[in-house]
Steps between C-alpha positions, in 0.01 A plus 500: 500500500559832324257778461515796266316817574472806296377836642519711182181646375412659176363811678818594665517653844298774663701777323412353161129487589510856628682607185240350284223663701661834470551456126137409465397819681732711285360346180144559621575857572665545170198358317260717697700811419500408127127445511440845665729686263346333192147572624589860579666564164210351302249688715670832417447444128194666331226283355621600155858387583373176642292442187801555284671213694188282467426514872169582667514666840336198649792286398766693698483297818532170311788616282684627805447177685611294198817717458591450871382145579493304174762235485 
């Protein structure tokens, strides 16, 4: 009687999992930095400049979040 056994996985080894984890952390940090920069730049604009762009000051956090985290 013959048996076939496969040990391959779609996840790969420990190094592949660690690599994906690190890539995820780098991506999260990149998105956070983009959010913070966008929020700071919009916050530095005057109310008149924001109005010219069609943005109210209360919209800044949402716009920055959408810029960084929208897919």
